[in-house]
Structure formats: C-alpha cells, structure tokens
N, C-alpha and C positions, 0 to 999 in steps of 0.2 A: 223341765227347765233345770232342776238340780242335777238330774242325771247327765245332761249335756255338759254342765259346768264341771262335773266330776271327770268326765271323759277328757275334757280339754286339759284339766290339771294334770291328769296322769300322763297325757301325751307330752306336755311341757317338761315334766319331771324326767321322762324317758330320754328326751332330747338332751337335757342337761347332763344326765349320766353318760350318754353316748359321747358327748363332747369331752367330758372329764377322762373317760377311758381312752379315747383317741389321743388326747393330749399326753397322757401318761405313756401310751405305747409309742407315740411319735418321739417322745423324749428319750425313751430307751433305745429306739432305733438310731437316734443321733449319736448315742454313746458307743455303738457297736463299731469296732475297728476290724477291718478285713485282714486276714492273714494269708500267707502263702508259704510253700515249702521249697527249699532248695532242691532242685532235681538234677539228676545226672543221666544223660542219655545222648543219643545222636542229636547234633545241632547243625542246622543249615543256615548259611548266609545266602540270601537270594535278592534278586532285583525284580520288582513287579512292574510290568509295562503292558500297555494295551496295543494290540496289533490288528491287522486286517488280513484275511485269508486271500491268497493268490495262488495261481497255478505256477509251478516251477518252470514248466515249458509251455509256451503259447505259440500259436500260429497267427500271424497278423493278416487281417483282411485289409488290403490297400487299394487305393485308387490307381488309375493307369500310370505306369511308370513313365509313359511318354510325356506326362505333364512336366517332367523335369527338363525336357528339351528346351534349349534356349531359343530355338526357332519359333516355338509356339507362343511364348511370352504370356502364358496364363499364370497369373500370380496366385489367385485364390479362387477356389471353387466351393460352392456351398453344397451341403448334403441336402438334397430335396426330400427324399424319403428314406426311412431306415426301419428295418425290421425290429420288432419288440425285443428288448434286452431279455436274455434268458431263453430265447427260442432255440430249439434244437434243429439244426439244419444238416443236410447231407451235402456231399461234394457237388458243386455246380448249382446249388439252390440260390435263388435270388436273396440278396442281403440288403442292398441299398441302391439308390439312384441319385446321381449327381445332377446338379442344376446345369443345363446346357446354355443358359442365356449368354454368358460371356464368350463361350466357345463359338456359339452360332454367330454372334456379332463379329468375332475375329474371322470366321470363315467367310462372311460376306465381304469384309475388308480385303481379305486375300484374293477373293474372286475379282473384286474391282481392280486390285493391283495387277492381277494377271491380264485383265482386259486392257489396262493402260499400257503395260509393258509390251503386249503383243502389237499394239498400235505403234509404239515407239520403235520396236524392232523392224516392223514393216517399213516405216518411214526412213529409218536409218539405212536400210538396204536400198530403197529407192534413191535416196540422196546420194549414196555412194555410187550407184550405177550411173546416175546422170553426171556426177562430177568426174568420174573416171573416163566416161565417154568423151567429155569435153577435152580432157587432158590428152586422150589418144588422138583426137582430131588435130589438136595443136601440134602434137609430135609429127604427124604426117605433113602438116604444112611446113614445119621447120625442116623436115628432111628434103622437101621440094626446094626450099630456099637454099639449102646447102648445095644441091645439084645445080641450081641456077647460078650460084656464085662460082662454082667450078667451071661451068661453060663460059661464063663471062671472063674468067681468068685465062682460059685457053684462047679465047678470041682476041685477047688484048696483048698477045705476045709480039705483035708487030707495031704496037702503039708505043708512045713515048714511055720512058721509065716511070714517070709519075702516075700515068694511067694504070700501068701494070701493078705498081705498088698499091694503088687504091683498090684494085680488084682483089689483090691478096688479102688486104685488110678486111674487105667485105666478106671474103670466104672464111677467114678466121672467126669473125663475129658470128656468122651463121652456124659454123661448127660448134662454137662455144655455147650459143643459145640452145642448139639442139641437145648437146651433152647435159647442160643444166636442166633442161626440161625433162630429159630421160631420168635423171637422178630424182627430180621432184616427183615424177610420176611413181617411181618405186616407193619413195617415202609416203606418198599419199595413199598408195595401195595398202601399205602396212598400217598406216593410221586408220584407214577405213575399216580394215579387218579388226583392229583392236576395238574400235567403237562398236561395231556390230557384235563382237564377242562379248563385250561388257554388258550390252543390253540383253544378249542371249543368256548370260550367266544369271543376271537378275531375274529374268523370266523363268529359267529353270529352278532357281531357288524358290520363287513364289509358287511354282507348281508342286515342288516337294513339300512346301508348307501346307498346301491344300491337301495333298495325299495324307500327310501326317495328321492333319486336323480331322479329316474324314475317318481315319483309322481310330483315333483316340475317342471320337464321338461315339463310335460303336461300343466302346468299353465303359461308357458312363453308367451302364447297368452292371453293378458289382455283384459277383457271385462268390460263394464260399469255396476256398481252395481245397478244403477237406471237411469231413464231418465233425460236428462238435456243437457246443453251446455258445451262442453269441453273447459276448460281453463288450459293452461300449468302451472305447479307448478314452483315457483321461488325458487332458491337456496338462501343461506344466503347472497350472494353478490348481489342479485337482478336479476341475469341472469335467463332466462327461461330454463327449461329442454326441450330439443328437441331431435330429432334423433341424436345419437352419444353421448349424455350425459350419464354419469354413475350414477346409484343409488347404495346405499349401504344398508346393513342390518339395519342400525340405522335410515334410512330415505327412506322408500320404495315408497313414494308418487310420482307418475308420472304426474298426472293431477288432476284437481278438477272439480266437477259438482256443480256450485253455485246455491243457491236458489234465483232466481231473484225477489221473492216477497218482500224481505226486503233488501234494499241496504244501505251501509254505505260509508262514505268518510274517508279514512285513511290519516291522515296528521301528520306533525311534527311541533311543536311550539318551538321556541328558548327559552333558559333558562331564558332570561330576562322577557318574556311575560307569561311564564307558570304559574306564581303565580296568574295571572288574570283568568285563565281558570278553570272552575268547572263544574261538571256534572249537567245537566239540563239547561245550558245556551242555548238560542235560537241562531240559525245560519241561515243566508241567503246563499243559495248555487246556484252557476251558473255552468253550464257544458260548457266547452270550445267548444265542438262539436256542441252545440245547444244554441248559445248565446241569442236567443229569448225566451227561456224557463227559468223560475225561479222556484226554489224549496226552501222548508224550512226544517229545521231539528233541532236536539238538541244534545248537547254533552252528551255521555253516558259512556265514559271511558277515564280517563286521567292517563297516566303512572306515577308511583312514582319514577322510576329510569330513568335517561337520558342515551342517547347513542350517538355514533358518527357515522354519516353516511359515506359511502365510498367517498373518494376524498374531504372531508370537514374537517375543523378544529373545527367548532362550535359544542357544545353539544345541542342536541334537545330531546324533549320528545314526545312520540307518543300519539296522541289524535284521538279518534274515534267518528264520528258524524253519527247518524242515520237519514236517510231521512224520512220525514213524508209522502211524496207522492209516489205512484207507477206509473211507466211509462215504457211501453214495449220497448221504444227506448234506455233506459239506458243499458249500457254494462259495465262489469268489465274492469278496467284499463283506463277508460275515466278520463281525467283530470278535476278537479273541482276547482273553486275559492270559498273559504269559508270565510264569514264574521261572525266571532263569536262576538256576542253582549255581552260584559262583564259588562256593567253598563249603566243605562238609567236615565237621569234627566228629570223631567216633564217640568218645566218652568225655564229656565236659560238664562242669556244673554251670547252671544258669538260673536266672530269676526273671520274672516279668520286668519290663522297663519301669513300670510304676513303683516298684519296690525300692529302687536305688535313688538316693538323693545326692545332692552336691552342696558343699559349703566351703567357700574359699579354695576351690580346686580340689577339694577332698571328697571322694565318693564314699558313702556309708549307707547302712541300713539300720532300721530300728528293730531291736530284739526284745524278747520277753523279760530279759534281765534289767530292764530300764537302761539299756546301753545303746549307744550309737556305734555300731561295729564298722570300722574302716575296712573297705574292700578294694581290691585291685580288679578292675574289670577289663575285659577284652573286647572282641568284636560283638556287634549286635545285629539282629535282624529286625523285622517290622514289629515284633512283639516282645522279644526277650533279649537279654544281654548275658554274655559269658562272665562268670565269676572265677578269676584265676587264683586269688588268695583272699583269706579272711573268713571263709565259711566252709562248712562240710556238708555232705549230702544228708538230707533229712532235716537240717536246721530250719526252724520256723522264724519268719520275719514278718513284720507288718507290711501289708500291701498299701495301706493308707496311713496318713499321719496320725499317730496316737494322741491321746489327750495329754496336755501339758508336756510337749516334746522338749521344752527347755530343761526339764528335770533329768533327761537322759544324759548320761556321761559317755565320753568317747573312750573306746577301747581299740586295741590294735593299732595304736598310733605309730608303731614301728614301721607300718606299711606306708606311711606318708612319704618317707624317703624313696621308696620304690616307685610311688606314683610320680613324684617330682623328677626322678631320674629318667623315667620313661618319657615324660613330657619334654624334657630337655633333648633327649635323643631324637624324638619325632620332630621337634623344632629345627634341630641341626640338619636333619635329613631333608626337611622342606626347603631350607635355605640353600643347601647344596644342589637340589634338583632344579631350582629355578622357579619362576612364577607360574609357568604353564603347568608343570607337573605337580607343583605343590597344591594347586587347586583341586587336583584329582586324588591326592593322597588321603588315606583314612584320617579323619580328625582325631584329636586327643580323646582319651578314654572318657573324660568328663563330657565333652561335646557329643559323645555318642548317645547320650540320653536325649533322644530327639523330641520326645513328646513334652510339651510344656507342662509344668506342675506348679500349683499354687501352694503357698504357705510352706516353702522349703525352709527348714530350720537346721 
C-alpha cells in the first residue's frame, strides 16, 4: 500500500515539473521574434490563374448538315446513344446515334401530304378537262348561231328595211357572243393551267421533302470524320452534351476530336489583372493530375471583351496559353495552374510582404537598432515586395512585430516626401486615365501590401 502511494506521489510530481517546464518554454517561444534579410536578386511579377487543358486544333463531329434545311423543319434532335468520352476511334467508326422520333413523325406527315396533293392534282386535272370541254361545245354552238344569223340576213334582202335591220342586229349579237366566248375560253385555259401548276408545285415540293428526309435519316448514325480521341462538346453553360442532350440546327456539334500534338490552357483573368497580360509573356504551367511534372508556355491570345461566368459576379477575360512541350499523358479538361510572368527585374532589393508595415500612409520596417526605418516600396508579387529606398542588401529586419514596438523611433523620414510625391503622381494619372483604366492601374505602394496584418504600429 505504501509502495503504491509512493508511486502515485512521484507521478504527480513529474506531471507538475513537466507543466512548469512547458510553461517556461512556451513563454520563451512567445518572446521569439522572427527576422529576415534584405535580399538582392532576380524578382518576378506574376499572375496566378487556374486553367483547363484543351487542344489548339479540333475536328468537330457534327450531326447531318441537312437538318439546317428550312424544308425539313426539324428544330431539335436528341442524342440517343453516344460513345464513351475518351474513346479512341478511327475514321468512319460509329460515334453516336440520333433519335429518329421527330423525323419519323415528320416523314409520315410528308407522305400523307403527298397522298393528299396527288388526289388534289388528279381532281384539278379532271375538273379542268370537264370545264374546258363544256366551253368548247359552247363555242361550236355559238359558231353555228353566227352562220344561221348570216343566212337569215342574206334571205332578208328582199324584206322591208326593218326586217333587214333586225337580221343585222341578230348577226352582230351572235358574232359578239362568239368573240366573247372565245376570249373567255382562252382565259379559262390559262387559269386552269395555273391551278394545275400550283398543285403540281406543291406536290413536287412535298416529294423533295420526302427525299430529303429519307436522306437525312440515313445519316442519323454519326461516324468519326477522322481518327482521334472523342471529347464531348460543351454547351454555352459549360455542361457536356451526352445521351439525351438535344442539338439544334444552329449548333450541330456532338463531340470533338482534338489534335493532341498542340495543347493549350484556357483560363480566365479578372478585370484588375488583365491589363498586365499581353501576348508572348512566358508562363510556368503545372498540371494538377501530375504535380511532379512542370511545363512552360506562352500567352498567345487575350480577349478584348470581358464576360461573366455562370454563378459569379466578377467580370473576367479569356486568356489562352500554348504549351511548349508535348506529352502523351496530357488530356483535355485537365486542370492546370498557370503562373504568367508579367514583369522581371534583374537585380533589385526585396523583402517578404510580412516585414513591411504601414502607418498613416508611411511604409516602414522594424530594425535591430530599435528603429522604424521608412522605406520606399515598388511592385510586389504574391510573397515579396521591392524595396527601392531605405535599406541595403544584407540588412536584417523583423519579420514579425517586436516586443514594445511603440519604443521604436522613426528614421529615414526624408523619404516620406518621396512616398507622398509618388502617391500624388499615381492619383493624378488615375484621374487622367478615367474610371475604367484607373481600376486596372497598379495601386499605391501602401496598398500593395495585400496580406492583412494585425497589430500594425
């Protein structure tokens, strides 16, 4: 019993000692202030953006071009079956099958229309034949009436003048009726021909629609126009076209066959950074699927007009980057991380962003001499900022806020005028450039310290 009590006492004492040591060590760690050295070397300004791999050149696999014909009147056609994305096909291999339902229904309607028009055409010809025959019989009768009137006139030459005059009038009436009927007959023939021609034109048009529909139905089995890897086409909203998706006559593309020999990274840059991006700039590219592999490239296309991506409020500009290297493991739609190098300084002084503080628009650093050294800063990248004046290479400054920072005195105050003059020049340039360009200009040196810091003194 005593032995157990002794063991427990020793254990408690050890725990107490451990807590005291931990507290002492922790207290010392809290007093440690990190330092950094002013370095001088190559300094890069870059823009980091995420992109997506695509082939520079692609061959489109499209539905039948005849679907664009106005005579067919097919608005939307569904993709009934579609080969698995990523499948490698040869020229002429099956890729997709389109749904024939709407086309088959229209074909039945066309055939019914042809049958109806054939009946109308036959009836029009029969009606024309009967009507024209009746008119021809009437013409014969009128010609006989004219001859009878002439005979009557000849026989009345020995009759009184009134009888002769009556015979002349009857002859004139018969001749006029005959002439009018002849004219009406000619007009009726032209009208009948026009009516029959109209029905025939409608019938021929329906027959052409039938031929076109039968031809396009044979093309509802889509084949590859060339060898390659099948990649599904994306709609305007970014969704892929799969089985069940509709295509329309204005966009018949079902899938694509990318040329894997030349790959690009398609990315979007926000409106603040787009003014820094230009064609020809070097890019370091990483592929998320293969983090151990590194690639290089160059910007070759920058959009002039911004756009708003789905589910976002910010305006972005499309930027295309061409890869310099060829690699068989790269595939379309892979995610890339792109570091676009916008500017390079050969030999400049720079510090980590965390080492530079601000106070009333004055930028400074903490030094070992209990001083707050005023510095003039230049451009910055994601981690560091250029020091133009106030420090020399090799100077040591505090990376974190030292203990009792209020005891540090300001030095290099003559640089304050330089900072203010530069801010005034930048403000004036922003006002002269207008609101659109001013939003894209580099902010003042003070605002370049992008990372938030606490306890700035």
